[in-house]
Structure formats: structure tokens, C-alpha cells
C-alpha positions in Angstrom: 27.7 56.4 -15.7 30.0 53.0 -17.5 31.8 50.9 -15.6 34.9 52.1 -14.6 37.5 49.9 -16.3 41.5 50.0 -15.9 43.7 51.5 -17.2 45.5 49.1 -19.5 48.2 53.0 -20.2 49.0 52.3 -16.3 49.3 49.0 -16.3 51.4 48.6 -19.2 53.3 51.1 -17.9 54.5 49.5 -14.7 54.9 45.6 -16.7 57.0 47.6 -18.9 59.3 49.3 -16.8 59.7 45.8 -15.2 60.8 43.7 -17.6 63.8 46.8 -18.4 64.5 46.6 -14.4 64.7 42.6 -14.6 66.7 42.3 -18.1 69.0 44.8 -16.6 69.6 43.6 -13.4 70.2 39.5 -15.5 72.6 41.3 -17.8 70.7 40.7 -20.7 71.8 43.6 -23.4 74.5 43.8 -20.9 77.6 44.3 -23.7 80.2 42.4 -21.1 78.3 39.1 -19.1 80.6 37.6 -17.3 81.5 34.7 -19.0 82.7 36.3 -21.6 86.2 36.7 -19.8 86.3 33.3 -20.1 84.6 31.6 -23.4 84.8 27.9 -23.7 83.6 27.2 -20.3 81.2 24.3 -19.5 80.6 22.4 -16.2 82.6 20.0 -15.6 79.8 17.1 -16.0 78.4 15.5 -18.5 74.8 17.2 -18.8 73.5 20.3 -16.2 74.3 19.1 -12.4 72.0 19.9 -9.7 74.2 23.2 -7.3 73.4 21.7 -3.6 75.6 24.7 -3.0 76.0 27.7 -3.9 79.3 29.9 -4.3 79.0 32.1 -0.9 83.0 33.9 -0.3 84.0 35.0 3.6 83.8 38.8 3.6 87.6 39.1 4.0 89.9 36.2 2.6 90.6 34.7 6.4 86.7 34.4 7.4 84.8 31.2 6.7 83.0 31.1 3.2 82.3 28.6 1.0 84.8 29.6 -2.1 82.6 27.3 -5.0 80.3 25.6 -6.1 79.3 21.8 -4.7 77.4 20.0 -7.7 74.9 16.9 -7.6 77.2 13.8 -8.4 77.2 9.7 -8.6 80.7 8.3 -6.7 82.5 7.3 -9.9 80.9 9.6 -12.2 83.0 11.4 -14.7 84.6 14.5 -14.0 85.2 16.8 -16.9 87.6 19.8 -17.7 85.5 22.8 -17.7 88.3 24.8 -20.4 90.4 24.0 -22.3 93.8 24.1 -19.9 96.7 22.6 -18.5 97.1 19.9 -15.7 99.1 22.3 -12.5 98.2 19.6 -9.9 96.8 16.3 -8.9 96.8 14.6 -5.8 96.0 14.9 -1.9 95.7 18.1 -0.5 94.5 17.3 3.9 93.6 13.7 2.9 91.7 14.5 -0.1 92.2 13.8 -3.6 92.4 17.3 -5.6 92.6 18.8 -9.4 93.6 21.7 -10.3 93.9 23.2 -14.1 95.2 26.0 -15.3 93.7 28.7 -17.9 95.1 30.7 -19.2 95.0 33.8 -15.7 92.0 31.6 -14.5 92.6 28.2 -12.3 90.2 25.8 -12.0 89.7 22.8 -9.0 87.9 20.3 -8.7 87.8 17.7 -6.0 86.7 15.1 -4.7 88.7 13.5 -7.3 90.5 10.2 -8.5 93.1 11.8 -10.8 92.9 10.0 -14.4 95.3 13.3 -15.0 99.3 13.8 -13.9 100.9 17.8 -13.6 101.5 18.9 -17.4 98.4 17.2 -19.4 96.4 19.0 -21.9 93.2 18.8 -21.2 90.3 20.1 -23.3 86.9 21.1 -22.2 85.1 18.3 -21.8 87.9 15.9 -21.6 87.9 13.3 -18.2 90.5 14.4 -16.0 89.4 11.6 -12.8 86.3 9.8 -11.6 84.4 11.4 -8.7 85.8 10.0 -5.0 82.1 8.4 -2.6 80.6 11.4 0.0 83.1 13.3 1.9 81.5 14.6 4.2 81.6 18.4 2.4 78.0 18.2 1.5 76.1 15.2 3.2 76.2 13.8 0.6 78.6 12.5 -2.3 79.5 15.5 -4.3 82.0 17.7 -6.7 83.3 21.5 -5.4 84.1 23.1 -7.9 86.6 26.1 -7.6 88.0 28.7 -9.5 90.8 31.6 -9.3 92.1 34.8 -10.9 95.0 35.0 -9.2 94.4 34.9 -5.8 90.6 35.6 -6.0 88.1 33.2 -6.5 85.7 33.8 -8.4 81.7 32.5 -9.1 82.0 29.3 -11.4 78.8 29.6 -12.5 79.1 32.6 -14.0 81.3 31.2 -16.3 79.5 29.2 -18.1 76.9 30.2 -20.8 73.3 29.2 -19.8 71.2 31.8 -22.3 69.3 34.6 -21.2 67.2 34.1 -18.5 63.6 32.9 -18.7 60.9 34.8 -17.1 58.0 32.4 -15.3 55.1 33.8 -14.5 54.5 33.5 -10.0 51.3 32.7 -9.9 48.4 31.2 -11.5 46.9 33.3 -15.1 45.7 36.6 -14.5 41.9 37.5 -15.0 41.4 40.5 -17.0 38.6 42.9 -16.0 37.6 43.8 -19.8 34.0 42.5 -20.8 33.6 39.4 -22.9 31.6 42.0 -24.9 32.1 44.9 -26.4 30.5 48.5 -24.9 29.2 50.0 -27.5 30.4 53.6 -25.1 33.8 51.6 -26.1 33.9 52.0 -30.0 33.1 55.5 -30.3 35.2 57.4 -32.2 37.2 59.4 -30.5 36.0 63.6 -29.9 32.6 61.5 -31.1 28.9 62.8 -29.4 28.2 60.2 -26.1 
């Protein structure tokens, strides 16, 4: 009796189903990705920053939560407009310098940033708004808190930045196959052939 080998059709179907679920959950192929509502958005820094703390909104408005993202930057580093807009606020809030830029129905906020802009200034995506102030205790290190609002609703700023399609990576070491190195004669016989 020949050795029993894995059924490649069954494995292929399982991998296909896993890939389909991954693509649906990641939004690839979605006709309306989140960043499509805000074309031209970018990170408010030069390059791709490290995210120290992600968006974690509270269940109810009056509960504590994290209504933005914290990005690892260095004190004095330039903070840039995430999209084209108009500066609608630049000044202290609770002892911390904050800049707000309006982009139509969306508003972006940046703190703690020493302003290089004034209320009414028009800015383009990537224009310098100011410079990151030193450690404030918010992150436990120097960081930029970047927030986005639509009306009174906070949004995840990272959902507005087009990062491109997701890249699926393996979770572990390469899988060894059970297929023999040399072809086995009974595998080569034509379909419906005699043993």
C-alpha cells in the first residue's frame, strides 16, 4: 500500500479561505477605504514615525480614553500639517501649546507644539506648523499627540493615512512538505489507469 500523503486540495482550500478572510478584514479590495474620505493625508512628521500609543476612544464621551495617537519624536523636531487646511487655533490649553488645523469637515490637533503659524494661516500637507516641545509627562518620553475630529467625534488619525496594501508575513519558520523528493511511480500513472 502506498504511503498516505497530505491532500493538497484540502490545504489549498484552507489557505485560500484564510487569504480571503484576511483581505476582507484588512480592507483590501474595499470600494471605500477610510483614507479615501481625506485624500492627501500624511504623517505630521518627516518619514514614518513609531506609534507609541494608538487610538483608544472611550465607550462614552465622559469616560477616559485616548482620543488620538502618540508618535515618537525628538524635542525640537518639526511638526508638519497632515493635510491642506487653515490654522484655526495656535496657543496654550491647560499650560500646553496646541495647534488646530481645519480641513473642511475634519480638524487635526497637534500637541505639545511651539507654533510657527498663526490663526488664519493657510497650510499645505507637509508644511511646518511648529516644533515639538520637550517631555510633558503624557507619554513618559517626548512625543507628539496627534488627534483628528469630525464635528465632535474623534477619529483614528492612522485611518486617514494611506499606508498601501497590507503585507502578509509568515508567523513562523518555513513549513517542510511531506512530498517525496523523487517521484513515486504510482503518482505518475494516468488518471483511470491500471495499477
